C-alpha positions in Angstrom: -26.9 -49.4 159.4 -26.7 -47.5 156.4 -25.5 -44.7 158.6 -22.8 -46.7 160.0 -21.6 -47.7 157.1 -22.1 -44.2 155.7 -19.2 -43.0 158.7 -17.0 -45.7 158.3 -16.5 -44.5 154.3 -16.4 -41.1 155.5 -13.8 -42.0 158.1 -11.7 -43.9 155.4 -12.2 -40.7 153.2 -10.6 -38.3 155.8 -7.9 -40.9 156.8 -6.6 -41.2 153.2 -6.9 -37.4 153.2 -4.8 -37.0 156.5 -2.1 -39.7 154.9 -1.8 -37.7 151.9 -1.4 -34.4 153.3 1.3 -36.2 155.5 3.4 -37.9 152.8 2.4 -35.1 149.5 4.5 -32.6 151.8 7.5 -30.6 150.0 10.6 -31.1 151.1 13.9 -29.1 151.4 17.4 -30.2 152.7 19.8 -27.4 153.2 22.6 -26.0 155.0 21.4 -24.8 158.7 23.8 -21.9 159.7 22.4 -22.0 163.4 23.2 -25.2 163.7 26.5 -25.2 161.5 25.5 -29.0 159.5 22.4 -30.4 157.4 18.8 -29.8 158.4 15.6 -30.8 156.0 12.7 -29.2 156.4 8.9 -30.4 155.0 5.7 -28.3 154.2 4.6 -26.3 151.3 6.4 -24.5 149.2 4.7 -21.3 148.7 7.7 -19.3 147.2 10.8 -19.0 145.0 12.9 -16.5 143.8 16.6 -15.6 143.9 16.4 -15.0 147.6 15.4 -18.8 147.9 12.5 -20.7 148.6 9.3 -19.7 151.3 7.9 -23.0 153.1 4.8 -23.2 154.9 5.3 -25.3 157.5 2.3 -27.2 159.5 1.0 -24.9 162.9 3.8 -22.3 161.7 2.0 -18.5 161.5 4.5 -17.6 158.5 6.3 -19.6 155.7 10.1 -20.0 156.3 12.6 -18.7 153.5 15.6 -20.9 153.1 18.2 -18.9 151.6 19.1 -20.1 147.5 22.7 -20.5 148.6 21.9 -22.8 151.3 19.5 -25.2 149.5 21.1 -28.6 148.6 18.4 -31.0 147.6 14.3 -30.1 146.8 12.0 -32.8 147.1 9.0 -32.1 144.7 5.9 -33.8 145.6 3.7 -34.8 142.9 0.3 -36.2 141.6 1.8 -36.9 138.2 4.9 -39.6 139.3 5.6 -41.6 142.8 8.1 -40.7 144.9 9.8 -44.4 144.9 10.4 -44.0 141.3 11.6 -40.3 141.5 13.9 -40.8 144.5 15.3 -44.1 142.5 16.3 -41.8 139.8 17.8 -39.3 141.8 19.7 -41.2 144.0 22.2 -42.2 141.9 23.7 -38.9 142.1 24.0 -38.7 145.4 25.3 -42.4 145.4 27.9 -40.7 142.4 28.2 -38.4 144.8 30.2 -40.4 147.7 33.2 -40.0 148.5 34.1 -43.7 148.5 32.9 -44.2 145.2 35.1 -45.2 142.3 35.8 -42.7 139.3 34.3 -45.5 136.8 31.4 -46.1 138.9 30.9 -41.7 139.5 31.0 -42.0 135.5 28.2 -44.8 135.2 26.1 -43.5 137.8 25.8 -39.9 136.4 25.2 -41.2 132.9 22.8 -43.6 134.1 20.8 -40.6 136.3 20.9 -38.5 133.3 19.2 -41.3 131.1 16.8 -42.1 134.3 15.5 -38.6 134.5 15.2 -37.5 131.2 12.9 -40.5 131.1 10.9 -39.1 133.7 10.4 -35.8 131.7 7.6 -36.2 129.5 5.6 -38.3 132.3 5.9 -35.1 134.7 5.5 -32.3 131.7 1.9 -31.0 133.2 4.1 -30.5 136.8 6.0 -27.2 135.5 7.8 -27.1 138.9 9.0 -30.5 139.0 10.0 -30.5 135.2 12.0 -27.6 135.8 13.6 -28.9 138.9 14.4 -32.3 137.1 16.0 -30.1 134.0 18.3 -28.5 136.7 19.5 -31.6 138.1 20.0 -32.9 134.8 22.3 -29.8 133.9 24.1 -30.1 137.1 24.8 -33.5 137.0 25.6 -33.0 133.1 28.2 -30.1 134.5 29.8 -33.1 137.2 29.8 -35.3 134.7 31.8 -33.0 132.2 35.0 -32.9 134.6 35.0 -37.0 134.2 34.3 -36.3 130.6 35.6 -32.9 129.3 33.9 -33.9 125.9 30.8 -32.9 127.0 31.6 -29.5 128.2 29.5 -27.8 125.4 26.0 -29.7 126.0 26.7 -29.7 130.2 27.4 -25.4 129.4 24.1 -25.7 127.1 22.5 -27.0 129.5 23.2 -25.0 132.7 22.2 -21.9 130.4 19.2 -23.3 129.3 18.1 -23.6 132.9 19.4 -19.6 133.9 16.8 -18.9 130.8 14.2 -20.5 131.3 14.4 -19.5 135.4 14.8 -16.3 135.6 13.7 -15.8 139.3 14.3 -18.8 140.9 16.6 -20.2 143.8 17.6 -22.6 140.7 19.0 -19.2 138.9 21.7 -18.5 141.3 23.0 -22.0 141.4 22.9 -22.4 137.5 25.2 -19.3 137.6 27.6 -20.8 140.1 28.0 -23.8 138.4 28.3 -22.5 135.2 31.0 -20.4 136.4 32.9 -23.2 138.3 32.5 -25.3 134.7 33.7 -22.3 132.7 36.7 -22.2 135.3 37.7 -25.8 134.7 37.5 -25.1 131.1 39.8 -22.4 131.7 38.1 -20.1 130.4 38.4 -17.5 133.5 36.7 -14.3 131.7 33.6 -15.9 130.8 33.5 -17.4 134.7 33.7 -13.8 135.7 31.2 -12.4 133.3 28.3 -15.3 135.4 29.7 -14.3 138.9 29.3 -10.8 138.1 25.8 -12.0 136.1 25.2 -13.0 139.3 25.1 -9.6 141.5 22.9 -8.6 138.6 19.9 -10.8 139.4 16.8 -8.5 140.3 15.9 -8.6 143.8 19.0 -10.3 145.1 19.3 -10.0 148.7 22.7 -7.9 149.8 24.2 -10.7 151.3 24.6 -12.8 147.9 25.0 -9.8 146.3 28.2 -9.9 148.8 28.2 -13.7 148.3 29.1 -13.0 144.3 31.6 -10.7 145.4 33.5 -13.6 147.3 32.8 -15.8 144.5 34.9 -13.2 142.0 37.3 -12.8 144.7 38.2 -16.2 144.9 38.8 -16.3 141.4 40.9 -13.5 141.2 43.4 -15.4 144.3 42.9 -18.4 142.2 44.5 -17.4 138.9 46.8 -14.8 140.6 44.8 -11.6 139.4 46.0 -9.6 142.6 45.6 -6.3 141.7 42.0 -6.6 140.6 41.6 -9.1 143.6 42.6 -6.4 146.3 40.5 -3.8 144.6 37.9 -6.2 145.0 38.9 -7.2 148.3 38.6 -2.9 149.6 34.5 -3.2 148.2 34.5 -6.2 150.6 35.6 -5.4 153.1 33.5 -2.2 153.2 30.2 -4.4 152.8 30.1 -7.0 155.6 30.3 -6.6 159.2 33.2 -7.0 161.8 31.4 -10.0 163.1 30.8 -11.7 159.9 33.2 -15.0 159.7 34.2 -14.5 156.1 36.0 -11.7 157.1 39.0 -14.6 157.8 39.0 -14.6 153.6 39.5 -11.2 153.8 42.9 -11.9 156.2 43.7 -14.4 153.5 43.7 -12.4 150.6 45.3 -10.0 152.2 48.5 -12.5 153.5 48.4 -13.5 149.9 49.4 -10.0 149.0 51.8 -9.6 150.9 53.6 -12.7 150.1 53.8 -11.6 146.9 55.2 -8.2 147.8 57.7 -9.6 150.4 55.7 -8.2 153.3 56.6 -10.7 156.1 56.2 -9.2 159.0 53.0 -10.5 160.3 52.8 -13.0 157.5 53.1 -16.6 159.5 50.6 -15.4 162.6 48.1 -14.5 159.7 48.1 -17.3 157.9 48.0 -19.7 161.1 45.2 -17.6 161.7 43.1 -17.8 158.7 43.8 -21.6 159.4 42.4 -21.7 163.0 39.4 -19.3 162.3 38.4 -20.7 158.9 35.6 -23.8 158.4 36.5 -24.2 154.3 38.7 -26.7 153.3 39.7 -24.5 150.6 40.3 -21.6 152.6 42.9 -23.5 155.1 44.4 -25.6 152.2 44.9 -21.9 150.2 46.2 -20.4 153.9 48.9 -23.8 154.6 50.2 -23.4 150.9 50.9 -20.0 151.2 52.8 -20.6 154.6 54.7 -23.3 152.5 55.4 -20.7 150.4 56.3 -18.0 152.6 58.7 -21.0 154.6 60.8 -21.7 151.5 61.4 -17.8 151.1 62.3 -18.0 154.5 64.6 -20.9 153.4 63.0 -23.2 155.6 62.5 -26.3 153.6 61.5 -28.9 156.4 58.6 -26.4 157.8 57.4 -25.6 154.2 57.2 -29.4 153.4 55.0 -30.2 156.6 52.6 -27.4 155.3 52.0 -29.0 151.7 52.1 -32.7 153.4 49.0 -31.2 155.4 47.4 -30.1 152.3 48.1 -33.3 150.5 46.4 -35.3 153.1 43.8 -33.2 154.8 42.6 -30.3 152.9 42.8 -31.6 149.1 39.3 -30.8 148.0 40.1 -27.9 145.6 42.1 -29.3 142.6 44.8 -26.3 141.9 45.4 -26.4 145.6 46.5 -29.7 145.7 48.0 -29.8 142.4 50.5 -27.4 144.0 50.9 -29.1 147.1 51.9 -32.5 145.4 54.1 -30.3 142.8 56.0 -29.4 146.0 56.5 -32.5 147.5 57.3 -34.2 144.8 60.5 -31.9 145.4 60.8 -31.6 148.8 60.1 -35.7 149.6 63.5 -35.7 148.1 65.3 -32.6 149.3 63.6 -33.1 153.2 63.4 -37.0 153.4 65.9 -38.0 151.1 62.8 -40.4 149.8 63.1 -40.5 146.0 60.2 -43.3 145.9 57.6 -40.6 148.1 58.8 -37.9 145.7 58.0 -40.3 142.5 54.8 -41.2 143.9 53.6 -37.6 144.2 55.2 -36.7 140.4 52.6 -39.8 139.5 49.8 -38.6 141.2 50.0 -34.7 140.2 50.1 -36.3 136.2 47.1 -37.9 136.4 44.0 -36.6 134.6 42.5 -35.1 137.5 45.1 -32.4 137.7 45.3 -31.6 133.7 44.1 -28.3 133.8 46.3 -27.0 136.4 49.3 -24.9 135.8 51.5 -27.2 138.0 51.0 -30.1 136.3 52.7 -28.8 133.0 54.9 -27.3 135.4 56.0 -31.0 136.6 55.9 -32.1 133.0 58.4 -29.1 131.7 60.7 -30.2 134.8 61.3 -33.9 133.8 
């Protein structure tokens, strides 16, 4: 009888241990380039550096590296807090970022997320990796919140800087650099943004492909601020660094096209920009190319053709604020000029005057045109 009870209890212990080992796994959501979409991987995180996260999957012989640039979210298993409580706090940020969420609701969810996650910090203090990750998520949310409430910009930038200092060699380091640089761009401090992007390339142990990614971010910054001489110099550097079959070569063609437009070298421009649109998978790149096509058609005195390119940006590729502002500005003119539709023209103007576009040159431009 005793042996039966002992075996039963021992079985329960092993079962509990088995269930715990399954449920208490780390997980990483990341961009899977092989599948051209998002994937999840579960296992035990065994390494963290600027290269990314190493995660050991059961029955696999070696840990898998998830590159830092591809990581979307991480779920660190912890005995300090229940997964339901943790997911509840982090879930508010996810809900806030859904495309259908209205700005007022997004603002509320961001503020609640910061409050709820901050309340967890004392509870998970002993769990260093989860504590650091939650501080990173708070800084990330504050950055998004600052774009709605610019008055908290200093606090958001301070939080991101703290994350970088506390994590000198982590996947979060690279992401904190990029988010902080993006926020400096939003603030209008392009020199500060440039220094941060340049700081990425000086991170110890940085893989060559991530160094190239940081160079592309610098290149995009030069493009967005029309610093074409510096963009072309960086372009030459990047062009030498990436192989011929690298999909980022489409960005090289985009920069060359922009330079050719500025220098009135228009012979192959239409074909080149249409190739950029066809080959790129990034909405920002497509939007930029379509706006440049609009500029090209205006130079060729083809306002109707230009109208359709700007309209594509407005309706399909409006994710980048600056490119959308440029399209709206041109539509505020072309709806009236091409379509004889002053109402739609006024609507484009009103849209451009919204707070979302307050940092763009085109809002200033449309205001001065009134």
